[in-house]
N, CA, C and O atoms as a Tinker XYZ file with bonds, in Angstrom:
   332  protein
     1  N      3.148000    9.427000   17.458000    73     2
     2  CA     1.893000    9.533000   16.180000    64     1     3
     3  C      0.879000   10.113000   16.897000    63     2     4     5
     4  O      0.503000    9.625000   17.963000    81     3
     5  N      0.241000   11.421000   16.272000    73     3     6
     6  CA    -0.768000   11.845000   17.096000    64     5     7
     7  C     -2.021000   11.237000   16.794000    63     6     8     9
     8  O     -1.905000   10.203000   16.137000    81     7
     9  N     -3.332000   11.620000   17.118000    73     7    10
    10  CA    -4.901000   10.889000   16.794000    64     9    11
    11  C     -5.015000   11.175000   14.991000    63    10    12    13
    12  O     -5.190000   10.334000   14.109000    81    11
    13  N     -4.870000   12.442000   14.884000    73    11    14
    14  CA    -4.702000   12.845000   13.254000    64    13    15
    15  C     -3.767000   12.042000   12.611000    63    14    16    17
    16  O     -4.198000   11.457000   11.618000    81    15
    17  N     -2.642000   11.862000   12.898000    73    15    18
    18  CA    -1.663000   10.922000   12.094000    64    17    19
    19  C     -1.967000    9.393000   11.916000    63    18    20    21
    20  O     -1.801000    8.779000   10.862000    81    19
    21  N     -2.431000    8.870000   13.077000    73    19    22
    22  CA    -2.914000    7.403000   12.573000    64    21    23
    23  C     -4.354000    7.539000   11.798000    63    22    24    25
    24  O     -4.550000    6.837000   10.806000    81    23
    25  N     -5.325000    8.419000   12.246000    73    23    26
    26  CA    -6.252000    8.384000   11.026000    64    25    27
    27  C     -5.678000    8.249000    9.370000    63    26    28    29
    28  O     -5.852000    7.502000    8.408000    81    27
    29  N     -4.775000    9.653000    9.766000    73    27    30
    30  CA    -4.786000    9.714000    7.957000    64    29    31
    31  C     -3.865000    8.295000    7.564000    63    30    32    33
    32  O     -4.063000    7.711000    6.498000    81    31
    33  N     -2.915000    7.859000    8.487000    73    31    34
    34  CA    -2.019000    6.833000    8.105000    64    33    35
    35  C     -3.090000    5.381000    7.589000    63    34    36    37
    36  O     -2.788000    4.684000    6.620000    81    35
    37  N     -4.229000    5.157000    8.370000    73    35    38
    38  CA    -4.871000    4.092000    8.522000    64    37    39
    39  C     -5.988000    4.799000    6.858000    63    38    40    41
    40  O     -5.849000    4.111000    5.847000    81    39
    41  N     -6.649000    5.662000    6.774000    73    39    42
    42  CA    -7.118000    6.253000    5.703000    64    41    43
    43  C     -6.148000    5.894000    4.310000    63    42    44    45
    44  O     -6.708000    5.274000    3.406000    81    43
    45  N     -4.859000    6.240000    4.157000    73    43    46
    46  CA    -3.739000    5.885000    3.437000    64    45    47
    47  C     -3.826000    4.793000    3.278000    63    46    48    49
    48  O     -4.150000    4.527000    2.121000    81    47
    49  N     -3.667000    3.817000    4.011000    73    47    50
    50  CA    -3.551000    2.322000    3.884000    64    49    51
    51  C     -4.814000    1.500000    3.444000    63    50    52    53
    52  O     -4.717000    0.392000    2.917000    81    51
    53  N     -6.208000    2.233000    3.745000    73    51    54
    54  CA    -7.129000    1.530000    2.875000    64    53    55
    55  C     -7.057000    2.134000    1.718000    63    54    56    57
    56  O     -7.018000    1.419000    0.717000    81    55
    57  N     -7.027000    3.364000    1.594000    73    55    58
    58  CA    -7.148000    3.730000   -0.206000    64    57    59
    59  C     -5.952000    2.944000   -0.819000    63    58    60    61
    60  O     -6.286000    2.227000   -1.762000    81    59
    61  N     -4.584000    2.919000   -0.479000    73    59    62
    62  CA    -4.081000    1.952000   -0.883000    64    61    63
    63  C     -4.075000    0.276000   -1.531000    63    62    64    65
    64  O     -3.839000   -0.455000   -2.494000    81    63
    65  N     -4.532000    0.385000   -0.165000    73    63    66
    66  CA    -4.895000   -1.133000   -0.502000    64    65    67
    67  C     -6.373000   -1.458000   -1.505000    63    66    68    69
    68  O     -6.281000   -2.360000   -2.337000    81    67
    69  N     -7.378000   -0.875000   -1.408000    73    67    70
    70  CA    -8.072000   -0.546000   -2.474000    64    69    71
    71  C     -7.573000   -0.396000   -3.576000    63    70    72    73
    72  O     -7.870000   -1.192000   -4.467000    81    71
    73  N     -6.868000    0.442000   -3.767000    73    71    74
    74  CA    -6.293000    0.863000   -5.470000    64    73    75
    75  C     -5.399000   -0.356000   -5.831000    63    74    76    77
    76  O     -5.132000   -0.409000   -7.032000    81    75
    77  N     -4.851000   -1.394000   -5.028000    73    75    78
    78  CA    -4.022000   -2.537000   -5.449000    64    77    79
    79  C     -5.155000   -3.404000   -5.690000    63    78    80    81
    80  O     -4.930000   -3.991000   -6.749000    81    79
    81  N     -6.219000   -3.745000   -5.228000    73    79    82
    82  CA    -7.322000   -4.600000   -5.321000    64    81    83
    83  C     -7.987000   -4.317000   -6.787000    63    82    84    85
    84  O     -8.713000   -5.130000   -7.359000    81    83
    85  N     -7.672000   -3.207000   -7.237000    73    83    86
    86  CA    -8.250000   -2.594000   -8.402000    64    85    87
    87  C     -7.602000   -2.858000   -9.374000    63    86    88    89
    88  O     -7.938000   -3.215000  -10.502000    81    87
    89  N     -6.402000   -2.629000   -8.803000    73    87    90
    90  CA    -5.124000   -2.888000  -10.098000    64    89    91
    91  C     -5.253000   -4.303000  -10.266000    63    90    92    93
    92  O     -5.055000   -4.601000  -11.444000    81    91
    93  N     -5.550000   -5.451000   -9.421000    73    91    94
    94  CA    -4.943000   -6.553000   -9.804000    64    93    95
    95  C     -6.318000   -7.574000  -10.031000    63    94    96    97
    96  O     -6.277000   -8.755000  -10.376000    81    95
    97  N     -7.694000   -6.655000   -9.695000    73    95    98
    98  CA    -8.812000   -7.324000   -9.938000    64    97    99
    99  C     -9.191000   -8.261000   -8.643000    63    98   100   101
   100  O     -9.934000   -9.215000   -8.872000    81    99
   101  N     -8.760000   -8.068000   -7.387000    73    99   102
   102  CA    -8.554000   -8.596000   -6.240000    64   101   103
   103  C    -10.244000   -8.386000   -5.503000    63   102   104   105
   104  O    -11.069000   -8.043000   -6.349000    81   103
   105  N    -10.665000   -8.512000   -4.431000    73   103   106
   106  CA   -11.734000   -8.677000   -3.743000    64   105   107
   107  C    -11.152000   -8.864000   -2.338000    63   106   108   109
   108  O    -11.032000  -10.005000   -1.891000    81   107
   109  N    -10.828000   -7.915000   -1.704000    73   107   110
   110  CA   -10.588000   -8.089000   -0.195000    64   109   111
   111  C    -11.541000   -7.243000    0.622000    63   110   112   113
   112  O    -12.067000   -6.236000    0.151000    81   111
   113  N    -11.781000   -7.730000    2.022000    73   111   114
   114  CA   -12.167000   -7.210000    2.788000    64   113   115
   115  C    -11.735000   -5.399000    3.245000    63   114   116   117
   116  O    -10.583000   -5.017000    3.041000    81   115
   117  N    -12.806000   -4.411000    3.866000    73   115   118
   118  CA   -11.796000   -3.646000    4.231000    64   117   119
   119  C    -10.755000   -3.561000    5.264000    63   118   120   121
   120  O    -10.024000   -2.572000    5.209000    81   119
   121  N    -10.527000   -4.555000    6.339000    73   119   122
   122  CA    -9.570000   -4.959000    7.193000    64   121   123
   123  C     -8.350000   -5.250000    6.182000    63   122   124   125
   124  O     -7.367000   -4.515000    6.090000    81   123
   125  N     -8.585000   -6.609000    5.323000    73   123   126
   126  CA    -7.510000   -6.719000    4.224000    64   125   127
   127  C     -7.059000   -5.691000    3.613000    63   126   128   129
   128  O     -5.885000   -5.485000    3.306000    81   127
   129  N     -8.153000   -4.887000    3.381000    73   127   130
   130  CA    -7.460000   -3.824000    2.487000    64   129   131
   131  C     -6.429000   -2.843000    3.100000    63   130   132   133
   132  O     -5.336000   -2.478000    2.669000    81   131
   133  N     -7.038000   -2.554000    4.130000    73   131   134
   134  CA    -5.994000   -1.651000    5.140000    64   133   135
   135  C     -4.727000   -2.407000    5.757000    63   134   136   137
   136  O     -3.823000   -1.711000    6.219000    81   135
   137  N     -4.624000   -3.749000    5.785000    73   135   138
   138  CA    -3.458000   -4.201000    6.016000    64   137   139
   139  C     -2.555000   -4.270000    5.060000    63   138   140   141
   140  O     -1.358000   -4.044000    5.235000    81   139
   141  N     -3.258000   -4.696000    3.621000    73   139   142
   142  CA    -2.269000   -4.910000    2.326000    64   141   143
   143  C     -1.998000   -3.524000    2.343000    63   142   144   145
   144  O     -0.856000   -3.375000    1.907000    81   143
   145  N     -2.568000   -2.307000    2.676000    73   143   146
   146  CA    -2.136000   -0.903000    2.604000    64   145   147
   147  C     -0.934000   -0.501000    3.133000    63   146   148   149
   148  O      0.050000   -0.016000    2.575000    81   147
   149  N     -1.166000   -0.793000    4.398000    73   147   150
   150  CA    -0.088000   -0.663000    5.423000    64   149   151
   151  C      1.293000   -1.359000    5.305000    63   150   152   153
   152  O      2.270000   -0.664000    5.586000    81   151
   153  N      1.534000   -2.883000    4.853000    73   151   154
   154  CA     2.582000   -3.498000    4.422000    64   153   155
   155  C      3.082000   -2.681000    3.190000    63   154   156   157
   156  O      4.221000   -2.215000    3.217000    81   155
   157  N      2.173000   -2.468000    1.979000    73   155   158
   158  CA     2.514000   -1.736000    0.652000    64   157   159
   159  C      3.375000   -0.348000    1.107000    63   158   160   161
   160  O      4.431000   -0.002000    0.576000    81   159
   161  N      2.531000    0.535000    2.464000    73   159   162
   162  CA     3.282000    1.539000    2.519000    64   161   163
   163  C      4.818000    1.144000    2.807000    63   162   164   165
   164  O      5.679000    1.897000    2.352000    81   163
   165  N      5.144000    0.196000    3.416000    73   163   166
   166  CA     6.421000   -0.031000    4.310000    64   165   167
   167  C      7.368000   -0.416000    2.655000    63   166   168   169
   168  O      8.416000    0.169000    2.379000    81   167
   169  N      6.777000   -1.402000    1.801000    73   167   170
   170  CA     7.343000   -1.908000    0.878000    64   169   171
   171  C      7.711000   -0.656000   -0.204000    63   170   172   173
   172  O      8.680000   -0.819000   -0.947000    81   171
   173  N      7.076000    0.353000   -0.266000    73   171   174
   174  CA     6.761000    1.468000   -1.188000    64   173   175
   175  C      7.497000    2.600000   -0.635000    63   174   176   177
   176  O      7.460000    3.431000   -1.543000    81   175
   177  N      8.189000    3.136000    0.409000    73   175   178
   178  CA     8.741000    3.825000    1.077000    64   177   179
   179  C     10.255000    3.685000    1.263000    63   178   180   181
   180  O     11.211000    4.458000    1.316000    81   179
   181  N      9.941000    1.593000    1.383000    73   179   182
   182  CA    11.577000    1.294000    0.870000    64   181   183
   183  C     12.063000    1.617000   -0.422000    63   182   184   185
   184  O     13.137000    2.203000   -0.560000    81   183
   185  N     11.267000    1.237000   -1.491000    73   183   186
   186  CA    11.995000    1.307000   -2.677000    64   185   187
   187  C     12.196000    2.711000   -2.892000    63   186   188   189
   188  O     13.276000    3.059000   -3.370000    81   187
   189  N     11.201000    3.700000   -2.573000    73   187   190
   190  CA    11.280000    5.079000   -3.107000    64   189   191
   191  C     12.832000    5.657000   -2.296000    63   190   192   193
   192  O     13.750000    6.268000   -2.842000    81   191
   193  N     12.760000    5.353000   -1.275000    73   191   194
   194  CA    14.342000    5.968000   -0.049000    64   193   195
   195  C     15.303000    5.664000   -1.218000    63   194   196   197
   196  O     16.070000    6.506000   -1.686000    81   195
   197  N     15.179000    4.158000   -1.730000    73   195   198
   198  CA    16.678000    3.341000   -2.353000    64   197   199
   199  C     16.593000    4.308000   -3.699000    63   198   200   201
   200  O     17.627000    4.846000   -4.093000    81   199
   201  N     15.501000    4.492000   -4.305000    73   199   202
   202  CA    15.682000    5.535000   -5.733000    64   201   203
   203  C     15.560000    6.789000   -5.474000    63   202   204   205
   204  O     15.205000    7.654000   -6.274000    81   203
   205  N     15.925000    6.973000   -4.053000    73   203   206
   206  CA    16.188000    8.657000   -3.441000    64   205   207
   207  C     14.856000    9.705000   -4.239000    63   206   208   209
   208  O     14.939000   10.830000   -4.731000    81   207
   209  N     13.902000    8.947000   -4.126000    73   207   210
   210  CA    12.601000    9.545000   -4.178000    64   209   211
   211  C     11.920000   10.021000   -3.442000    63   210   212   213
   212  O     11.193000    9.378000   -2.685000    81   211
   213  N     11.997000   11.385000   -3.492000    73   211   214
   214  CA    10.779000   12.264000   -2.152000    64   213   215
   215  C      9.530000   12.885000   -3.233000    63   214   216   217
   216  O      9.582000   13.682000   -4.169000    81   215
   217  N      8.282000   12.016000   -2.536000    73   215   218
   218  CA     7.064000   12.937000   -3.365000    64   217   219
   219  C      6.143000   12.920000   -1.609000    63   218   220   221
   220  O      5.582000   12.007000   -1.004000    81   219
   221  N      6.341000   14.229000   -1.312000    73   219   222
   222  CA     6.081000   14.928000   -0.121000    64   221   223
   223  C      4.327000   14.626000   -0.198000    63   222   224   225
   224  O      3.708000   13.997000   -1.055000    81   223
   225  N      3.976000   15.105000    0.644000    73   223   226
   226  CA     2.119000   15.311000    1.080000    64   225   227
   227  C      1.504000   13.848000    1.081000    63   226   228   229
   228  O      2.067000   12.754000    1.034000    81   227
   229  N      0.292000   14.160000    1.144000    73   227   230
   230  CA    -0.901000   13.185000    1.513000    64   229   231
   231  C     -0.651000   12.242000   -0.187000    63   230   232   233
   232  O     -0.087000   11.174000   -0.426000    81   231
   233  N     -1.188000   12.992000   -0.870000    73   231   234
   234  CA    -0.804000   12.271000   -2.411000    64   233   235
   235  C      0.391000   11.745000   -2.800000    63   234   236   237
   236  O      0.382000   10.820000   -3.613000    81   235
   237  N      1.543000   12.218000   -2.315000    73   235   238
   238  CA     2.812000   11.471000   -2.684000    64   237   239
   239  C      2.783000    9.933000   -1.614000    63   238   240   241
   240  O      3.183000    8.817000   -1.943000    81   239
   241  N      2.251000   10.300000   -0.456000    73   239   242
   242  CA     2.216000    9.047000    0.414000    64   241   243
   243  C      1.187000    7.850000   -0.111000    63   242   244   245
   244  O      1.399000    6.645000    0.027000    81   243
   245  N      0.101000    8.412000   -0.704000    73   243   246
   246  CA    -0.800000    7.389000   -1.299000    64   245   247
   247  C     -0.366000    6.707000   -2.755000    63   246   248   249
   248  O     -0.905000    5.694000   -3.199000    81   247
   249  N      0.567000    7.346000   -3.336000    73   247   250
   250  CA     1.074000    6.706000   -4.659000    64   249   251
   251  C      2.205000    5.811000   -4.193000    63   250   252   253
   252  O      2.465000    4.650000   -4.510000    81   251
   253  N      2.922000    6.796000   -3.205000    73   251   254
   254  CA     3.903000    5.426000   -2.607000    64   253   255
   255  C      3.581000    3.968000   -2.237000    63   254   256   257
   256  O      4.283000    3.004000   -2.541000    81   255
   257  N      2.235000    3.924000   -1.425000    73   255   258
   258  CA     1.710000    3.305000   -0.321000    64   257   259
   259  C      1.033000    2.227000   -1.794000    63   258   260   261
   260  O      1.227000    1.017000   -1.914000    81   259
   261  N      0.346000    2.997000   -2.624000    73   259   262
   262  CA    -0.595000    2.419000   -3.627000    64   261   263
   263  C      0.194000    0.919000   -4.386000    63   262   264   265
   264  O     -0.276000   -0.215000   -4.472000    81   263
   265  N      1.772000    1.538000   -4.945000    73   263   266
   266  CA     2.885000    1.152000   -5.420000    64   265   267
   267  C      3.499000   -0.237000   -4.947000    63   266   268   269
   268  O      3.763000   -1.238000   -5.613000    81   267
   269  N      3.695000    0.110000   -3.090000    73   267   270
   270  CA     3.994000   -0.913000   -2.411000    64   269   271
   271  C      3.276000   -2.017000   -2.758000    63   270   272   273
   272  O      3.682000   -2.970000   -3.423000    81   271
   273  N      1.816000   -1.800000   -2.119000    73   271   274
   274  CA     0.785000   -2.478000   -2.090000    64   273   275
   275  C      0.549000   -3.457000   -3.516000    63   274   276   277
   276  O      0.756000   -4.653000   -3.722000    81   275
   277  N      0.213000   -2.760000   -4.061000    73   275   278
   278  CA     0.309000   -3.599000   -5.609000    64   277   279
   279  C      1.365000   -4.686000   -6.160000    63   278   280   281
   280  O      1.032000   -5.689000   -6.792000    81   279
   281  N      2.720000   -4.328000   -5.816000    73   279   282
   282  CA     3.726000   -5.128000   -5.738000    64   281   283
   283  C      3.385000   -6.317000   -4.776000    63   282   284   285
   284  O      3.364000   -7.527000   -5.005000    81   283
   285  N      3.105000   -5.558000   -3.543000    73   283   286
   286  CA     3.011000   -6.962000   -2.585000    64   285   287
   287  C      1.748000   -7.983000   -2.679000    63   286   288   289
   288  O      1.669000   -9.109000   -2.187000    81   287
   289  N      0.899000   -7.362000   -3.357000    73   287   290
   290  CA    -0.078000   -8.035000   -4.180000    64   289   291
   291  C      0.343000   -9.092000   -5.194000    63   290   292   293
   292  O      0.085000  -10.291000   -5.091000    81   291
   293  N      1.129000   -8.423000   -6.345000    73   291   294
   294  CA     1.212000   -9.184000   -7.233000    64   293   295
   295  C      2.401000  -10.305000   -6.614000    63   294   296   297
   296  O      2.570000  -11.171000   -7.472000    81   295
   297  N      3.331000  -10.571000   -5.312000    73   295   298
   298  CA     3.925000  -11.149000   -4.892000    64   297   299
   299  C      3.345000  -12.250000   -4.613000    63   298   300   301
   300  O      3.634000  -13.344000   -5.096000    81   299
   301  N      2.440000  -12.005000   -3.766000    73   299   302
   302  CA     1.811000  -12.933000   -3.104000    64   301   303
   303  C      0.913000  -14.035000   -3.567000    63   302   304   305
   304  O      0.613000  -15.178000   -3.221000    81   303
   305  N      0.528000  -12.910000   -4.799000    73   303   306
   306  CA    -0.060000  -13.577000   -5.775000    64   305   307
   307  C      0.569000  -15.127000   -6.690000    63   306   308   309
   308  O      0.057000  -16.156000   -7.131000    81   307
   309  N      1.552000  -14.697000   -6.644000    73   307   310
   310  CA     3.134000  -15.429000   -7.404000    64   309   311
   311  C      2.825000  -16.563000   -6.761000    63   310   312   313
   312  O      2.291000  -17.505000   -7.346000    81   311
   313  N      3.229000  -16.586000   -5.092000    73   311   314
   314  CA     3.687000  -17.531000   -4.371000    64   313   315
   315  C      2.000000  -18.386000   -4.488000    63   314   316   317
   316  O      1.950000  -19.611000   -4.383000    81   315
   317  N      0.716000  -17.545000   -4.712000    73   315   318
   318  CA    -0.036000  -18.445000   -4.309000    64   317   319
   319  C     -0.065000  -19.482000   -5.544000    63   318   320   321
   320  O     -0.267000  -20.657000   -5.239000    81   319
   321  N      0.097000  -19.203000   -6.765000    73   319   322
   322  CA    -0.642000  -19.786000   -7.725000    64   321   323
   323  C      0.971000  -20.789000   -8.272000    63   322   324   325
   324  O      0.963000  -21.335000   -9.375000    81   323
   325  N      2.244000  -20.897000   -7.330000    73   323   326
   326  CA     2.704000  -21.871000   -7.469000    64   325   327
   327  C      2.444000  -22.931000   -6.684000    63   326   328   329
   328  O      2.596000  -24.093000   -7.060000    81   327
   329  N      1.959000  -22.525000   -5.329000    73   327   330
   330  CA     1.796000  -23.947000   -4.654000    64   329   331
   331  C      0.719000  -24.815000   -4.588000    63   330   332
   332  O      0.828000  -25.889000   -3.997000    81   331
């Protein structure tokens, strides 16, 4: 992956984590938002691939990552409340 590709992946991760934070009214640090977004991108990509969805480009990657990050935070929230 080129330097530009890594930078774009980090930007998408940060934005996706931020969107998930907003959607679920959470407050995480910039690093945690990036981590949540990166994990969410894997989850979102798996779901999109399973449903045979292809959403090209930066915006498509952001949408898939944000959906995955929001699902990830929701599931983590369920486990935190039950403990």
